[in-house]
C-alpha positions in Angstrom: 0.1 -0.2 -0.1 1.0 4.1 -0.5 1.7 5.3 2.8 2.0 8.9 2.9 4.1 11.2 5.7 3.0 14.4 6.3 4.8 17.5 7.0 3.6 18.9 10.3 1.7 22.5 10.1 0.9 22.9 13.8 3.1 26.1 15.5 5.7 24.5 17.8 5.1 20.7 16.7 8.8 19.7 15.6 7.7 15.7 15.5 7.7 13.9 12.1 5.4 10.0 11.7 8.4 8.4 10.4 12.0 8.5 10.4 14.5 6.6 8.0 15.0 3.8 10.3 10.8 3.1 10.1 10.6 4.0 6.1 13.2 1.3 5.6 11.1 -1.2 7.8 8.1 -0.4 6.0 9.5 -0.7 2.2 11.2 -4.1 3.3 7.9 -5.0 4.3 6.7 -3.7 0.6 4.9 -0.5 0.9 5.6 2.5 -1.1 6.4 5.7 1.1 5.6 9.0 0.0 7.1 11.9 2.0 6.4 15.8 2.0 9.2 17.7 1.6 10.7 18.9 4.6 8.9 17.2 6.7 11.8 15.8 9.3 13.8 18.9 8.8 12.6 20.0 12.5 13.8 16.5 13.8 17.1 16.5 12.2 16.3 14.1 9.6 16.6 15.6 6.0 15.1 15.1 2.9 18.6 13.3 1.6 18.3 10.4 4.7 14.6 9.4 3.3 15.7 9.2 -0.2 19.0 7.3 0.9 16.4 4.4 2.1 13.9 4.3 -1.1 11.5 7.0 -0.1 10.3 9.5 -2.3 9.8 12.9 -1.3 7.7 15.7 -3.2 4.6 18.5 -2.7 1.8 17.8 -0.5 -0.4 17.5 -3.6 2.2 14.6 -4.7 2.4 12.8 -1.3 -1.0 12.4 -0.8 -2.1 11.1 -4.5 -3.6 7.8 -4.5 -2.5 7.4 -0.6 -4.3 4.6 0.9 -2.6 5.1 4.7 -1.6 8.7 5.8 0.8 8.9 9.1 0.9 12.2 10.8 2.0 13.1 14.5 -1.2 15.5 15.0 -4.2 16.1 13.4 -4.0 18.0 10.0 -5.1 21.2 9.2 -8.4 22.1 7.7 -6.6 23.0 4.2 -4.8 19.4 4.5 -7.6 17.5 5.7 -9.5 18.6 2.5 -6.8 17.1 0.5 -6.7 13.8 1.6 -8.1 11.0 -0.6 -11.7 10.1 0.3 -11.6 6.5 1.8 -8.4 7.0 2.7 -6.9 5.7 6.7 -5.8 8.7 8.5 -3.2 7.5 11.8 -2.3 10.0 14.3 -2.7 11.8 17.4 -5.8 13.0 16.6 -6.5 14.3 20.2 -10.5 13.0 19.9 -11.3 14.0 23.5 -10.0 17.7 23.0 -12.4 18.3 20.3 -15.0 15.8 19.5 -16.4 18.2 16.5 -13.2 17.1 14.6 -14.4 13.5 14.2 -17.3 14.1 12.6 -15.3 16.4 10.2 -13.4 13.0 9.5 -16.8 11.3 8.9 -17.9 14.2 6.8 -14.9 14.2 4.6 -15.0 10.4 4.1 -12.1 9.7 5.6 -11.5 6.5 8.0 -9.6 7.7 11.0 -7.4 5.7 13.7 -6.4 7.8 17.3 -3.4 6.6 18.5 -4.0 8.0 21.6 -6.9 5.1 22.0 -4.4 2.4 21.7 -5.9 -0.2 24.2 -3.4 -0.8 27.3 -3.1 -4.2 26.6 0.0 -6.6 26.2 -0.1 -7.1 22.8 -0.5 -3.5 22.1 1.9 -2.3 24.2 4.6 -1.5 21.4 2.1 0.6 19.5 1.4 2.6 22.6 1.9 6.4 21.6 0.7 7.8 24.8 3.5 6.1 26.5 6.0 6.3 24.6 5.7 9.9 24.0 4.6 10.4 28.0 8.5 8.7 28.6 9.9 11.7 27.0 8.0 14.4 28.6 8.6 12.8 31.8 12.5 13.3 31.4 11.9 16.5 29.5 10.3 18.2 32.2 13.1 17.7 34.7 15.5 19.0 32.5 13.4 21.9 31.9 13.2 22.5 35.8 16.6 21.9 36.1 17.1 25.1 34.0 14.8 27.5 35.4 15.7 26.3 38.8 18.9 28.7 40.1 20.6 26.1 42.0 22.0 22.7 42.0 20.0 19.4 42.2 22.6 17.4 43.8 24.6 17.5 47.2 27.7 19.2 46.7 30.6 19.3 49.2 33.2 21.7 48.6 36.0 23.5 50.5 33.9 26.4 50.4 30.9 25.0 51.9 28.2 22.1 51.0 25.2 22.7 48.9 22.1 20.9 50.0 20.3 18.7 47.5 17.0 19.7 45.5 13.8 18.4 47.1 11.5 17.5 44.1 8.3 16.2 44.3 6.6 14.4 41.3 2.8 14.4 41.0 1.1 11.4 39.4 2.9 8.3 38.9 2.2 7.0 35.3 4.5 6.6 32.6 5.5 10.4 32.8 5.9 10.5 36.4 7.9 7.6 36.9 10.5 8.7 34.6 10.6 12.0 36.0 11.2 10.7 39.3 14.0 8.4 37.5 15.3 11.4 35.7 15.2 13.7 39.2 17.0 10.9 41.0 19.9 10.6 38.5 20.4 14.5 39.0 20.7 14.3 42.7 17.6 15.4 44.1 15.7 13.9 47.0 12.2 12.6 45.1 9.0 12.3 46.9 5.7 11.1 44.3 2.3 11.2 44.6 -0.5 9.0 43.0 -4.1 8.1 43.5 -3.7 4.1 42.1 -2.2 1.8 44.8 -0.3 0.1 42.5 1.9 3.1 42.5 3.1 3.0 45.7 5.4 0.2 45.2 6.6 1.4 41.5 7.7 5.0 43.5 9.5 3.0 46.3 11.3 1.0 43.4 12.9 3.9 41.9 14.2 5.3 45.2 11.3 8.0 45.9 9.1 8.1 49.1 5.2 8.0 48.6 3.0 10.5 49.9 -0.6 10.0 49.9 -4.0 9.5 52.2 -4.3 5.9 51.9 -7.8 5.2 52.9 -10.5 2.6 51.8 -11.1 5.1 48.5 -7.5 5.3 47.6 -6.9 1.4 47.3 -10.1 1.1 44.6 -8.7 4.0 43.2 -7.3 2.5 39.5 -9.6 1.5 36.5 -9.5 -2.0 34.9 -7.5 -0.1 31.5 -4.7 1.0 34.6 -5.8 4.8 34.4 -6.5 6.7 37.8 -10.5 7.2 38.6 -11.6 10.6 39.8 -11.7 10.8 43.2 -14.7 12.0 45.5 -14.7 15.6 46.8 -13.7 14.4 50.1 -10.8 12.9 48.8 -9.7 15.5 47.1 -9.9 17.7 50.3 -8.0 15.2 52.4 -5.0 14.9 49.7 -5.3 18.5 49.3 -4.4 19.1 52.8 -1.3 16.8 52.9 -0.2 17.8 49.7 -0.2 21.8 51.1 2.1 20.7 54.0 4.2 19.1 51.7 4.8 21.0 48.8 5.5 24.2 51.0 8.7 22.7 51.6 9.5 21.7 47.8 12.1 23.4 45.6 10.8 21.5 42.3 7.4 20.0 41.6 6.5 18.3 38.4 2.7 17.7 37.8 1.5 14.7 35.6 -2.1 14.3 36.3 -4.5 13.7 33.6 -7.9 11.8 33.1 -9.0 10.9 29.7 -11.7 12.8 28.6 -11.6 15.1 31.3 -9.8 18.5 32.4 -6.7 17.9 34.2 -7.5 17.8 37.7 -6.5 20.8 39.9 -4.0 20.0 42.4 -2.0 22.9 42.9 -3.9 26.1 44.2 -2.6 29.8 43.9 -2.3 29.3 48.1 0.2 26.3 47.8 2.3 28.3 45.0 2.4 31.1 47.6 3.4 28.9 50.5 6.4 27.6 48.4 10.0 29.5 48.5 11.0 32.0 46.0 13.4 30.2 43.8 10.9 27.0 43.3 9.8 25.8 40.2 6.6 24.1 38.8 7.0 22.2 35.5 3.3 21.4 34.4 3.0 18.4 32.0 -1.0 18.9 32.1 -1.2 22.2 30.6 -2.3 21.4 27.4 -5.7 20.2 29.2 -6.0 23.2 31.6 -3.2 22.5 33.6 -2.9 20.8 37.6 -2.1 24.3 38.9 -4.1 26.9 39.2 -1.6 29.3 37.6 -0.6 27.6 34.8 -0.7 29.0 31.3 0.0 26.8 28.2 3.3 27.7 26.7 4.3 30.3 29.3 6.7 30.5 32.1 4.6 32.3 35.1 6.2 34.4 37.6 4.2 34.0 40.9 5.5 35.2 44.2 9.1 34.0 43.2 7.9 30.9 42.1 8.4 30.0 38.2 5.1 27.7 36.9 6.0 26.3 33.5 3.3 25.1 31.3 5.1 23.4 28.1 2.3 22.1 26.0 4.5 20.0 23.9 7.4 18.4 25.9 8.5 15.6 23.4 8.4 18.0 20.5 11.3 19.4 22.9 13.2 15.9 22.1 12.3 15.9 18.5 14.6 13.3 17.1 14.0 10.6 20.0 10.2 11.4 20.2 9.7 10.9 16.4 12.0 7.7 16.7 9.6 6.4 19.2 6.5 7.6 17.4 7.4 5.9 13.9 8.2 3.0 15.4 4.8 2.6 17.0 3.3 3.3 13.6 5.6 0.7 12.6 4.4 -1.8 14.7 0.4 -0.7 13.9 1.0 -1.2 10.2 0.8 -5.0 10.0 -2.7 -4.8 11.4 -3.6 -2.4 8.7 -2.7 -4.6 5.6 -4.0 -8.0 4.0 -2.1 -10.7 3.3 -1.1 -9.4 -0.1 0.1 -6.1 1.4 -2.8 -3.8 0.7 -5.0 -2.1 2.9 -7.0 -4.1 4.6 -7.6 -2.8 8.5 -8.5 -5.7 10.8 -11.3 -4.0 11.8 -12.8 -6.8 14.3 -9.1 -7.0 16.2 -9.7 -5.4 19.6 -6.8 -3.2 19.3 -8.1 -1.8 15.8 -11.9 -1.3 17.5 -10.3 0.3 20.2 -8.5 3.1 18.1 -11.0 3.8 15.3 -13.0 7.4 15.2 -14.9 7.1 12.0 -15.3 4.6 9.3 -17.0 4.7 6.3 -18.5 8.2 6.7 -19.7 7.6 10.4 -18.3 8.2 13.6 -18.3 4.6 15.2 -16.3 5.2 18.7 -18.4 4.9 21.4 -17.0 7.8 23.3 -17.8 9.8 20.7 -21.3 8.6 19.3 
């Protein structure tokens, strides 16, 4: 089948849906790869690298002509969407929860769409799970960004002139991003604590050498969905947890917030009053900024200064590691591709496979995903 790779047009998006490595694998599997010129430039992957492994590069029109499948990092803009061949399969991080009207636009355009965010959390789909691959890098980058903003060193240092105390880092949310943030902060020498509403997270946090902080009541013991996501907690639990967090956060130098609930605005974990209780020079990096933020003062794509505390709301942390983020995402797509073809190598999505069922937003001109109907 012919696979088209688009150049991302969203402001600040540096990633690309294919790398020379992934293209080589797709071509070896018998697919024809067409890449829009300049698609990989922001990820340090010029057209020449793609051409060297057998891909064709060209204009948007040439790239889309006769395309069976279109791989993208983010939802194409309206102008590009209008040029997609009717009946093609669009695969990308399509933000279905953030813009439900977009699914109807796909259906109206006759585009079959698969959202990488909806990859089921099952063992067989782990190698296709873009949320995990990108969140892992986001957690790492959040700590690196914090270290840039923080005006002190992370590790304890003993010198002839005196001792520098280690930074205290607090990670809120111990999913994929949070666990990587914990590991990174520990590698940089910080004293790390972490919290999460899921009981399973306690052991994971401890395994990375961090201390777990949470209200561990009966509600806490049942606070995880069958899919491994955090449940939304009751108002009573949130109040108790907020009280514990407020006293803990006042002693921290760096806070990384990662809490997200699929399909809902990010839960509010840090209030203005909590920020004001922190020491001047402290830093908050809010990974949940694109969904409204875990901190009351977060503004997407800004660093807000309040009472000497910096609150960073980067909305695309994986994009700040464009080459690696693109590489992992491209591998996710390569691993998904066998479920999109028949025995003859032509486009034939396995519509009854539980992975494809879970990812499908639109099919044959209709919105089919249960959460979007």
